mmJSON file of the N, C-alpha and C atoms, coordinates in Angstrom:
{"data_MODEL":{"atom_site":{
"group_PDB":["ATOM","ATOM","ATOM","ATOM","ATOM","ATOM","ATOM","ATOM","ATOM","ATOM","ATOM","ATOM","ATOM","ATOM","ATOM","ATOM","ATOM","ATOM","ATOM","ATOM","ATOM","ATOM","ATOM","ATOM","ATOM","ATOM","ATOM","ATOM","ATOM","ATOM","ATOM","ATOM","ATOM","ATOM","ATOM","ATOM","ATOM","ATOM","ATOM","ATOM","ATOM","ATOM","ATOM","ATOM","ATOM","ATOM","ATOM","ATOM","ATOM","ATOM","ATOM","ATOM","ATOM","ATOM","ATOM","ATOM","ATOM","ATOM","ATOM","ATOM","ATOM","ATOM","ATOM","ATOM","ATOM","ATOM","ATOM","ATOM","ATOM","ATOM","ATOM","ATOM","ATOM","ATOM","ATOM","ATOM","ATOM","ATOM","ATOM","ATOM","ATOM","ATOM","ATOM","ATOM","ATOM","ATOM","ATOM","ATOM","ATOM","ATOM","ATOM","ATOM","ATOM","ATOM","ATOM","ATOM","ATOM","ATOM","ATOM","ATOM","ATOM","ATOM","ATOM","ATOM","ATOM","ATOM","ATOM","ATOM","ATOM","ATOM","ATOM","ATOM","ATOM","ATOM","ATOM","ATOM","ATOM","ATOM","ATOM","ATOM","ATOM","ATOM","ATOM","ATOM","ATOM","ATOM","ATOM","ATOM","ATOM","ATOM","ATOM","ATOM","ATOM","ATOM","ATOM","ATOM","ATOM","ATOM","ATOM","ATOM","ATOM","ATOM","ATOM","ATOM","ATOM","ATOM","ATOM","ATOM","ATOM","ATOM","ATOM","ATOM","ATOM","ATOM","ATOM","ATOM","ATOM","ATOM","ATOM","ATOM","ATOM","ATOM","ATOM","ATOM","ATOM","ATOM","ATOM","ATOM","ATOM","ATOM","ATOM","ATOM","ATOM","ATOM","ATOM","ATOM","ATOM","ATOM","ATOM","ATOM","ATOM","ATOM","ATOM","ATOM","ATOM","ATOM","ATOM","ATOM","ATOM","ATOM","ATOM","ATOM","ATOM","ATOM","ATOM","ATOM","ATOM","ATOM","ATOM","ATOM","ATOM","ATOM","ATOM","ATOM"],
"id":[1,2,3,4,5,6,7,8,9,10,11,12,13,14,15,16,17,18,19,20,21,22,23,24,25,26,27,28,29,30,31,32,33,34,35,36,37,38,39,40,41,42,43,44,45,46,47,48,49,50,51,52,53,54,55,56,57,58,59,60,61,62,63,64,65,66,67,68,69,70,71,72,73,74,75,76,77,78,79,80,81,82,83,84,85,86,87,88,89,90,91,92,93,94,95,96,97,98,99,100,101,102,103,104,105,106,107,108,109,110,111,112,113,114,115,116,117,118,119,120,121,122,123,124,125,126,127,128,129,130,131,132,133,134,135,136,137,138,139,140,141,142,143,144,145,146,147,148,149,150,151,152,153,154,155,156,157,158,159,160,161,162,163,164,165,166,167,168,169,170,171,172,173,174,175,176,177,178,179,180,181,182,183,184,185,186,187,188,189,190,191,192,193,194,195,196,197,198,199,200,201,202,203,204],
"type_symbol":["N","C","C","N","C","C","N","C","C","N","C","C","N","C","C","N","C","C","N","C","C","N","C","C","N","C","C","N","C","C","N","C","C","N","C","C","N","C","C","N","C","C","N","C","C","N","C","C","N","C","C","N","C","C","N","C","C","N","C","C","N","C","C","N","C","C","N","C","C","N","C","C","N","C","C","N","C","C","N","C","C","N","C","C","N","C","C","N","C","C","N","C","C","N","C","C","N","C","C","N","C","C","N","C","C","N","C","C","N","C","C","N","C","C","N","C","C","N","C","C","N","C","C","N","C","C","N","C","C","N","C","C","N","C","C","N","C","C","N","C","C","N","C","C","N","C","C","N","C","C","N","C","C","N","C","C","N","C","C","N","C","C","N","C","C","N","C","C","N","C","C","N","C","C","N","C","C","N","C","C","N","C","C","N","C","C","N","C","C","N","C","C","N","C","C","N","C","C","N","C","C","N","C","C"],
"label_atom_id":["N","CA","C","N","CA","C","N","CA","C","N","CA","C","N","CA","C","N","CA","C","N","CA","C","N","CA","C","N","CA","C","N","CA","C","N","CA","C","N","CA","C","N","CA","C","N","CA","C","N","CA","C","N","CA","C","N","CA","C","N","CA","C","N","CA","C","N","CA","C","N","CA","C","N","CA","C","N","CA","C","N","CA","C","N","CA","C","N","CA","C","N","CA","C","N","CA","C","N","CA","C","N","CA","C","N","CA","C","N","CA","C","N","CA","C","N","CA","C","N","CA","C","N","CA","C","N","CA","C","N","CA","C","N","CA","C","N","CA","C","N","CA","C","N","CA","C","N","CA","C","N","CA","C","N","CA","C","N","CA","C","N","CA","C","N","CA","C","N","CA","C","N","CA","C","N","CA","C","N","CA","C","N","CA","C","N","CA","C","N","CA","C","N","CA","C","N","CA","C","N","CA","C","N","CA","C","N","CA","C","N","CA","C","N","CA","C","N","CA","C","N","CA","C","N","CA","C","N","CA","C","N","CA","C","N","CA","C"],
"label_alt_id":[null,null,null,null,null,null,null,null,null,null,null,null,null,null,null,null,null,null,null,null,null,null,null,null,null,null,null,null,null,null,null,null,null,null,null,null,null,null,null,null,null,null,null,null,null,null,null,null,null,null,null,null,null,null,null,null,null,null,null,null,null,null,null,null,null,null,null,null,null,null,null,null,null,null,null,null,null,null,null,null,null,null,null,null,null,null,null,null,null,null,null,null,null,null,null,null,null,null,null,null,null,null,null,null,null,null,null,null,null,null,null,null,null,null,null,null,null,null,null,null,null,null,null,null,null,null,null,null,null,null,null,null,null,null,null,null,null,null,null,null,null,null,null,null,null,null,null,null,null,null,null,null,null,null,null,null,null,null,null,null,null,null,null,null,null,null,null,null,null,null,null,null,null,null,null,null,null,null,null,null,null,null,null,null,null,null,null,null,null,null,null,null,null,null,null,null,null,null,null,null,null,null,null,null],
"label_comp_id":["MET","MET","MET","PRO","PRO","PRO","LYS","LYS","LYS","LEU","LEU","LEU","LYS","LYS","LYS","THR","THR","THR","LYS","LYS","LYS","SER","SER","SER","SER","SER","SER","ALA","ALA","ALA","LYS","LYS","LYS","LYS","LYS","LYS","ARG","ARG","ARG","PHE","PHE","PHE","ARG","ARG","ARG","PHE","PHE","PHE","THR","THR","THR","ALA","ALA","ALA","THR","THR","THR","GLY","GLY","GLY","LYS","LYS","LYS","ILE","ILE","ILE","LYS","LYS","LYS","MET","MET","MET","ALA","ALA","ALA","GLN","GLN","GLN","ALA","ALA","ALA","GLY","GLY","GLY","LYS","LYS","LYS","ARG","ARG","ARG","HIS","HIS","HIS","GLY","GLY","GLY","MET","MET","MET","ILE","ILE","ILE","LYS","LYS","LYS","ARG","ARG","ARG","THR","THR","THR","ASN","ASN","ASN","SER","SER","SER","GLN","GLN","GLN","ILE","ILE","ILE","ARG","ARG","ARG","LYS","LYS","LYS","GLN","GLN","GLN","ARG","ARG","ARG","GLY","GLY","GLY","THR","THR","THR","THR","THR","THR","ILE","ILE","ILE","MET","MET","MET","SER","SER","SER","LYS","LYS","LYS","GLN","GLN","GLN","ASP","ASP","ASP","SER","SER","SER","LYS","LYS","LYS","ILE","ILE","ILE","VAL","VAL","VAL","LYS","LYS","LYS","SER","SER","SER","TYR","TYR","TYR","MET","MET","MET","PRO","PRO","PRO","TYR","TYR","TYR","SER","SER","SER","LEU","LEU","LEU","ARG","ARG","ARG","GLY","GLY","GLY"],
"label_asym_id":["A","A","A","A","A","A","A","A","A","A","A","A","A","A","A","A","A","A","A","A","A","A","A","A","A","A","A","A","A","A","A","A","A","A","A","A","A","A","A","A","A","A","A","A","A","A","A","A","A","A","A","A","A","A","A","A","A","A","A","A","A","A","A","A","A","A","A","A","A","A","A","A","A","A","A","A","A","A","A","A","A","A","A","A","A","A","A","A","A","A","A","A","A","A","A","A","A","A","A","A","A","A","A","A","A","A","A","A","A","A","A","A","A","A","A","A","A","A","A","A","A","A","A","A","A","A","A","A","A","A","A","A","A","A","A","A","A","A","A","A","A","A","A","A","A","A","A","A","A","A","A","A","A","A","A","A","A","A","A","A","A","A","A","A","A","A","A","A","A","A","A","A","A","A","A","A","A","A","A","A","A","A","A","A","A","A","A","A","A","A","A","A","A","A","A","A","A","A","A","A","A","A","A","A"],
"label_entity_id":["1","1","1","1","1","1","1","1","1","1","1","1","1","1","1","1","1","1","1","1","1","1","1","1","1","1","1","1","1","1","1","1","1","1","1","1","1","1","1","1","1","1","1","1","1","1","1","1","1","1","1","1","1","1","1","1","1","1","1","1","1","1","1","1","1","1","1","1","1","1","1","1","1","1","1","1","1","1","1","1","1","1","1","1","1","1","1","1","1","1","1","1","1","1","1","1","1","1","1","1","1","1","1","1","1","1","1","1","1","1","1","1","1","1","1","1","1","1","1","1","1","1","1","1","1","1","1","1","1","1","1","1","1","1","1","1","1","1","1","1","1","1","1","1","1","1","1","1","1","1","1","1","1","1","1","1","1","1","1","1","1","1","1","1","1","1","1","1","1","1","1","1","1","1","1","1","1","1","1","1","1","1","1","1","1","1","1","1","1","1","1","1","1","1","1","1","1","1","1","1","1","1","1","1"],
"label_seq_id":[1,1,1,2,2,2,3,3,3,4,4,4,5,5,5,6,6,6,7,7,7,8,8,8,9,9,9,10,10,10,11,11,11,12,12,12,13,13,13,14,14,14,15,15,15,16,16,16,17,17,17,18,18,18,19,19,19,20,20,20,21,21,21,22,22,22,23,23,23,24,24,24,25,25,25,26,26,26,27,27,27,28,28,28,29,29,29,30,30,30,31,31,31,32,32,32,33,33,33,34,34,34,35,35,35,36,36,36,37,37,37,38,38,38,39,39,39,40,40,40,41,41,41,42,42,42,43,43,43,44,44,44,45,45,45,46,46,46,47,47,47,48,48,48,49,49,49,50,50,50,51,51,51,52,52,52,53,53,53,54,54,54,55,55,55,56,56,56,57,57,57,58,58,58,59,59,59,60,60,60,61,61,61,62,62,62,63,63,63,64,64,64,65,65,65,66,66,66,67,67,67,68,68,68],
"pdbx_PDB_ins_code":[null,null,null,null,null,null,null,null,null,null,null,null,null,null,null,null,null,null,null,null,null,null,null,null,null,null,null,null,null,null,null,null,null,null,null,null,null,null,null,null,null,null,null,null,null,null,null,null,null,null,null,null,null,null,null,null,null,null,null,null,null,null,null,null,null,null,null,null,null,null,null,null,null,null,null,null,null,null,null,null,null,null,null,null,null,null,null,null,null,null,null,null,null,null,null,null,null,null,null,null,null,null,null,null,null,null,null,null,null,null,null,null,null,null,null,null,null,null,null,null,null,null,null,null,null,null,null,null,null,null,null,null,null,null,null,null,null,null,null,null,null,null,null,null,null,null,null,null,null,null,null,null,null,null,null,null,null,null,null,null,null,null,null,null,null,null,null,null,null,null,null,null,null,null,null,null,null,null,null,null,null,null,null,null,null,null,null,null,null,null,null,null,null,null,null,null,null,null,null,null,null,null,null,null],
"Cartn_x":[81.843,82.509,83.976,84.711,86.234,86.449,87.509,87.963,88.291,88.003,88.532,89.938,90.594,91.967,92.115,92.921,93.121,94.221,93.965,94.981,96.224,97.333,98.696,99.053,98.808,99.189,98.234,97.053,96.293,96.568,97.004,97.421,98.683,99.515,100.832,100.538,99.66,99.463,98.549,97.546,96.339,96.263,95.975,95.549,94.283,93.604,92.395,92.431,91.701,91.502,90.593,90.449,89.613,88.102,87.846,86.375,86.097,87.014,86.762,87.14,87.679,88.185,89.475,89.938,91.344,92.179,93.342,94.453,95.452,96.028,96.879,98.019,99.2,100.154,99.712,100.101,99.83,100.347,99.454,99.938,100.857,101.613,102.329,103.664,104.211,105.553,106.614,106.657,107.737,108.881,108.683,109.604,109.196,110.059,109.508,109.359,110.153,109.806,110.267,111.065,111.541,110.448,109.456,108.393,107.307,107.159,106.23,106.552,105.535,105.766,105.951,106.437,106.831,105.682,104.566,103.377,102.74,102.973,102.306,103.059,104.407,105.317,104.8,104.692,104.278,102.829,102.019,100.604,100.614,101.601,101.633,102.433,102.746,103.407,102.539,103.027,102.311,101.222,100.164,99.106,97.767,96.805,95.541,94.422,93.153,92.077,91.602,91.327,90.845,89.384,88.915,87.472,86.629,85.331,84.333,84.227,84.197,83.96,85.193,86.4,87.5,87.694,87.331,87.443,86.602,85.508,84.57,85.202,85.948,86.654,87.678,88.643,89.791,89.287,87.988,87.501,87.119,86.807,86.498,87.698,88.888,90.187,90.671,90.119,90.554,89.315,88.869,87.392,87.534,88.582,88.581,89.256,89.26,89.867,88.807,89.305,88.399,87.425,87.846,87.052,86.265,86.554,86.061,84.572],
"Cartn_y":[117.739,117.917,117.587,118.327,117.915,116.769,116.263,115.07,115.468,114.66,114.864,114.468,115.146,114.694,113.805,112.867,112.173,112.734,112.763,113.269,112.491,113.184,112.327,111.795,112.416,111.86,110.601,110.605,109.414,108.264,108.479,107.279,106.612,107.507,106.837,106.137,106.686,106.118,104.933,104.779,103.919,102.942,101.689,100.573,100.084,99.574,98.952,97.435,96.824,95.289,94.747,93.58,92.957,93.238,93.573,93.844,95.228,96.03,97.621,98.351,97.594,98.254,98.908,99.775,100.554,100.095,99.659,99.272,100.476,100.528,101.675,101.309,101.966,101.662,101.786,101.153,101.362,102.642,103.354,104.707,104.672,105.569,105.637,104.725,104.488,103.727,104.466,105.851,106.536,106.816,107.088,107.427,107.283,107.287,107.141,105.745,104.784,103.35,102.96,103.688,103.493,103.576,104.512,104.724,103.688,103.135,102.066,100.768,99.993,98.671,97.82,96.566,95.511,95.119,94.856,94.517,95.381,96.721,97.775,97.855,97.589,97.455,96.442,95.252,93.958,94.298,94.724,94.914,95.942,96.716,97.904,97.383,96.127,95.611,95.644,95.852,95.682,96.648,96.225,97.216,96.978,97.842,97.588,98.112,97.929,98.064,99.574,100.513,101.655,101.671,102.506,102.534,103.042,102.564,102.881,104.455,105.183,106.634,107.299,106.774,107.538,107.107,105.788,105.277,106.058,106.572,107.233,108.54,109.086,110.37,110.09,108.989,108.725,108.266,107.567,107.191,108.387,109.417,110.693,111.24,111.065,111.544,110.737,109.533,108.603,108.285,109.217,108.965,107.848,107.641,106.597,105.477,105.131,103.871,102.796,101.649,100.465,100.043,100.156,99.684,100.837,102.098,103.237,103.422],
"Cartn_z":[72.538,73.904,73.8,74.502,74.53,75.363,75.168,75.995,77.405,78.41,79.824,79.988,80.747,81.039,82.178,82.229,83.409,84.199,85.557,86.449,86.466,86.298,85.989,87.401,88.324,89.829,90.152,89.795,90.039,89.194,87.919,87.207,87.64,88.273,88.751,90.084,90.931,92.351,92.274,91.609,91.711,90.574,90.927,89.732,90.177,89.203,89.368,89.416,90.234,90.307,89.217,89.137,87.942,88.162,89.476,89.718,89.884,89.654,89.667,90.912,91.885,93.036,92.821,93.636,93.461,94.433,93.976,94.735,94.9,96.237,96.617,97.479,97.507,98.452,99.875,100.848,102.246,102.593,103.471,104.027,105.302,105.463,106.649,106.588,105.411,105.414,104.764,104.734,104.143,104.931,106.162,107.19,108.674,109.537,111.084,111.376,110.805,111.167,112.538,113.087,114.483,115.448,115.187,116.143,115.95,114.696,114.693,115.291,115.565,116.143,115.07,115.3,114.246,113.702,114.467,113.792,112.838,113.156,112.384,111.096,110.954,109.996,109.026,109.64,108.825,108.183,108.944,108.453,107.247,107.07,106.214,104.953,104.664,103.411,102.348,101.105,99.815,99.584,99.185,98.684,99.51,99.5,100.005,99.212,99.463,98.675,99.34,98.367,98.851,99.422,100.375,100.775,99.539,99.769,98.652,98.534,99.561,99.451,98.725,99.108,98.443,97.059,96.633,95.419,94.438,94.879,93.98,93.47,94.581,94.079,93.02,93.377,92.376,91.098,91.034,89.765,88.716,89.484,88.752,88.237,88.79,88.172,87.013,86.743,85.636,84.918,84.077,83.392,82.393,81.754,80.561,81.034,82.288,82.642,82.506,82.267,81.828,82.739,84.06,85.308,86.014,85.552,86.25,86.167],
"occupancy":[1.0,1.0,1.0,1.0,1.0,1.0,1.0,1.0,1.0,1.0,1.0,1.0,1.0,1.0,1.0,1.0,1.0,1.0,1.0,1.0,1.0,1.0,1.0,1.0,1.0,1.0,1.0,1.0,1.0,1.0,1.0,1.0,1.0,1.0,1.0,1.0,1.0,1.0,1.0,1.0,1.0,1.0,1.0,1.0,1.0,1.0,1.0,1.0,1.0,1.0,1.0,1.0,1.0,1.0,1.0,1.0,1.0,1.0,1.0,1.0,1.0,1.0,1.0,1.0,1.0,1.0,1.0,1.0,1.0,1.0,1.0,1.0,1.0,1.0,1.0,1.0,1.0,1.0,1.0,1.0,1.0,1.0,1.0,1.0,1.0,1.0,1.0,1.0,1.0,1.0,1.0,1.0,1.0,1.0,1.0,1.0,1.0,1.0,1.0,1.0,1.0,1.0,1.0,1.0,1.0,1.0,1.0,1.0,1.0,1.0,1.0,1.0,1.0,1.0,1.0,1.0,1.0,1.0,1.0,1.0,1.0,1.0,1.0,1.0,1.0,1.0,1.0,1.0,1.0,1.0,1.0,1.0,1.0,1.0,1.0,1.0,1.0,1.0,1.0,1.0,1.0,1.0,1.0,1.0,1.0,1.0,1.0,1.0,1.0,1.0,1.0,1.0,1.0,1.0,1.0,1.0,1.0,1.0,1.0,1.0,1.0,1.0,1.0,1.0,1.0,1.0,1.0,1.0,1.0,1.0,1.0,1.0,1.0,1.0,1.0,1.0,1.0,1.0,1.0,1.0,1.0,1.0,1.0,1.0,1.0,1.0,1.0,1.0,1.0,1.0,1.0,1.0,1.0,1.0,1.0,1.0,1.0,1.0,1.0,1.0,1.0,1.0,1.0,1.0],
"B_iso_or_equiv":[0.0,0.0,0.0,0.0,0.0,0.0,0.0,0.0,0.0,0.0,0.0,0.0,0.0,0.0,0.0,0.0,0.0,0.0,0.0,0.0,0.0,0.0,0.0,0.0,0.0,0.0,0.0,0.0,0.0,0.0,0.0,0.0,0.0,0.0,0.0,0.0,0.0,0.0,0.0,0.0,0.0,0.0,0.0,0.0,0.0,0.0,0.0,0.0,0.0,0.0,0.0,0.0,0.0,0.0,0.0,0.0,0.0,0.0,0.0,0.0,0.0,0.0,0.0,0.0,0.0,0.0,0.0,0.0,0.0,0.0,0.0,0.0,0.0,0.0,0.0,0.0,0.0,0.0,0.0,0.0,0.0,0.0,0.0,0.0,0.0,0.0,0.0,0.0,0.0,0.0,0.0,0.0,0.0,0.0,0.0,0.0,0.0,0.0,0.0,0.0,0.0,0.0,0.0,0.0,0.0,0.0,0.0,0.0,0.0,0.0,0.0,0.0,0.0,0.0,0.0,0.0,0.0,0.0,0.0,0.0,0.0,0.0,0.0,0.0,0.0,0.0,0.0,0.0,0.0,0.0,0.0,0.0,0.0,0.0,0.0,0.0,0.0,0.0,0.0,0.0,0.0,0.0,0.0,0.0,0.0,0.0,0.0,0.0,0.0,0.0,0.0,0.0,0.0,0.0,0.0,0.0,0.0,0.0,0.0,0.0,0.0,0.0,0.0,0.0,0.0,0.0,0.0,0.0,0.0,0.0,0.0,0.0,0.0,0.0,0.0,0.0,0.0,0.0,0.0,0.0,0.0,0.0,0.0,0.0,0.0,0.0,0.0,0.0,0.0,0.0,0.0,0.0,0.0,0.0,0.0,0.0,0.0,0.0,0.0,0.0,0.0,0.0,0.0,0.0],
"pdbx_formal_charge":[null,null,null,null,null,null,null,null,null,null,null,null,null,null,null,null,null,null,null,null,null,null,null,null,null,null,null,null,null,null,null,null,null,null,null,null,null,null,null,null,null,null,null,null,null,null,null,null,null,null,null,null,null,null,null,null,null,null,null,null,null,null,null,null,null,null,null,null,null,null,null,null,null,null,null,null,null,null,null,null,null,null,null,null,null,null,null,null,null,null,null,null,null,null,null,null,null,null,null,null,null,null,null,null,null,null,null,null,null,null,null,null,null,null,null,null,null,null,null,null,null,null,null,null,null,null,null,null,null,null,null,null,null,null,null,null,null,null,null,null,null,null,null,null,null,null,null,null,null,null,null,null,null,null,null,null,null,null,null,null,null,null,null,null,null,null,null,null,null,null,null,null,null,null,null,null,null,null,null,null,null,null,null,null,null,null,null,null,null,null,null,null,null,null,null,null,null,null,null,null,null,null,null,null],
"auth_seq_id":[1,1,1,2,2,2,3,3,3,4,4,4,5,5,5,6,6,6,7,7,7,8,8,8,9,9,9,10,10,10,11,11,11,12,12,12,13,13,13,14,14,14,15,15,15,16,16,16,17,17,17,18,18,18,19,19,19,20,20,20,21,21,21,22,22,22,23,23,23,24,24,24,25,25,25,26,26,26,27,27,27,28,28,28,29,29,29,30,30,30,31,31,31,32,32,32,33,33,33,34,34,34,35,35,35,36,36,36,37,37,37,38,38,38,39,39,39,40,40,40,41,41,41,42,42,42,43,43,43,44,44,44,45,45,45,46,46,46,47,47,47,48,48,48,49,49,49,50,50,50,51,51,51,52,52,52,53,53,53,54,54,54,55,55,55,56,56,56,57,57,57,58,58,58,59,59,59,60,60,60,61,61,61,62,62,62,63,63,63,64,64,64,65,65,65,66,66,66,67,67,67,68,68,68],
"auth_comp_id":["MET","MET","MET","PRO","PRO","PRO","LYS","LYS","LYS","LEU","LEU","LEU","LYS","LYS","LYS","THR","THR","THR","LYS","LYS","LYS","SER","SER","SER","SER","SER","SER","ALA","ALA","ALA","LYS","LYS","LYS","LYS","LYS","LYS","ARG","ARG","ARG","PHE","PHE","PHE","ARG","ARG","ARG","PHE","PHE","PHE","THR","THR","THR","ALA","ALA","ALA","THR","THR","THR","GLY","GLY","GLY","LYS","LYS","LYS","ILE","ILE","ILE","LYS","LYS","LYS","MET","MET","MET","ALA","ALA","ALA","GLN","GLN","GLN","ALA","ALA","ALA","GLY","GLY","GLY","LYS","LYS","LYS","ARG","ARG","ARG","HIS","HIS","HIS","GLY","GLY","GLY","MET","MET","MET","ILE","ILE","ILE","LYS","LYS","LYS","ARG","ARG","ARG","THR","THR","THR","ASN","ASN","ASN","SER","SER","SER","GLN","GLN","GLN","ILE","ILE","ILE","ARG","ARG","ARG","LYS","LYS","LYS","GLN","GLN","GLN","ARG","ARG","ARG","GLY","GLY","GLY","THR","THR","THR","THR","THR","THR","ILE","ILE","ILE","MET","MET","MET","SER","SER","SER","LYS","LYS","LYS","GLN","GLN","GLN","ASP","ASP","ASP","SER","SER","SER","LYS","LYS","LYS","ILE","ILE","ILE","VAL","VAL","VAL","LYS","LYS","LYS","SER","SER","SER","TYR","TYR","TYR","MET","MET","MET","PRO","PRO","PRO","TYR","TYR","TYR","SER","SER","SER","LEU","LEU","LEU","ARG","ARG","ARG","GLY","GLY","GLY"],
"auth_asym_id":["A","A","A","A","A","A","A","A","A","A","A","A","A","A","A","A","A","A","A","A","A","A","A","A","A","A","A","A","A","A","A","A","A","A","A","A","A","A","A","A","A","A","A","A","A","A","A","A","A","A","A","A","A","A","A","A","A","A","A","A","A","A","A","A","A","A","A","A","A","A","A","A","A","A","A","A","A","A","A","A","A","A","A","A","A","A","A","A","A","A","A","A","A","A","A","A","A","A","A","A","A","A","A","A","A","A","A","A","A","A","A","A","A","A","A","A","A","A","A","A","A","A","A","A","A","A","A","A","A","A","A","A","A","A","A","A","A","A","A","A","A","A","A","A","A","A","A","A","A","A","A","A","A","A","A","A","A","A","A","A","A","A","A","A","A","A","A","A","A","A","A","A","A","A","A","A","A","A","A","A","A","A","A","A","A","A","A","A","A","A","A","A","A","A","A","A","A","A","A","A","A","A","A","A"],
"auth_atom_id":["N","CA","C","N","CA","C","N","CA","C","N","CA","C","N","CA","C","N","CA","C","N","CA","C","N","CA","C","N","CA","C","N","CA","C","N","CA","C","N","CA","C","N","CA","C","N","CA","C","N","CA","C","N","CA","C","N","CA","C","N","CA","C","N","CA","C","N","CA","C","N","CA","C","N","CA","C","N","CA","C","N","CA","C","N","CA","C","N","CA","C","N","CA","C","N","CA","C","N","CA","C","N","CA","C","N","CA","C","N","CA","C","N","CA","C","N","CA","C","N","CA","C","N","CA","C","N","CA","C","N","CA","C","N","CA","C","N","CA","C","N","CA","C","N","CA","C","N","CA","C","N","CA","C","N","CA","C","N","CA","C","N","CA","C","N","CA","C","N","CA","C","N","CA","C","N","CA","C","N","CA","C","N","CA","C","N","CA","C","N","CA","C","N","CA","C","N","CA","C","N","CA","C","N","CA","C","N","CA","C","N","CA","C","N","CA","C","N","CA","C","N","CA","C","N","CA","C","N","CA","C","N","CA","C","N","CA","C"],
"pdbx_PDB_model_num":[1,1,1,1,1,1,1,1,1,1,1,1,1,1,1,1,1,1,1,1,1,1,1,1,1,1,1,1,1,1,1,1,1,1,1,1,1,1,1,1,1,1,1,1,1,1,1,1,1,1,1,1,1,1,1,1,1,1,1,1,1,1,1,1,1,1,1,1,1,1,1,1,1,1,1,1,1,1,1,1,1,1,1,1,1,1,1,1,1,1,1,1,1,1,1,1,1,1,1,1,1,1,1,1,1,1,1,1,1,1,1,1,1,1,1,1,1,1,1,1,1,1,1,1,1,1,1,1,1,1,1,1,1,1,1,1,1,1,1,1,1,1,1,1,1,1,1,1,1,1,1,1,1,1,1,1,1,1,1,1,1,1,1,1,1,1,1,1,1,1,1,1,1,1,1,1,1,1,1,1,1,1,1,1,1,1,1,1,1,1,1,1,1,1,1,1,1,1,1,1,1,1,1,1]
}}}
C-alpha cells in the first residue's frame, strides 16, 4: 500500500491535545471587530477544542499523527 498524504492545510491549522482532542483557533476573529460586542471579542481569545463530529473529519486528514 502507498503511504497516505497529510493535508498540508490541516497540519498548519490544527494541533492535538495530550488526550487526543483537536485544538483550533477561534472562528470569527479575522475582521469586523467593530460589529462584535466586547464580551464576544473576549470570549474569542486564544484557542478552543473542536467538536467531536468535526474532529473526526480532521483526524482523517492527518493519518500519521500520534494522537489521531
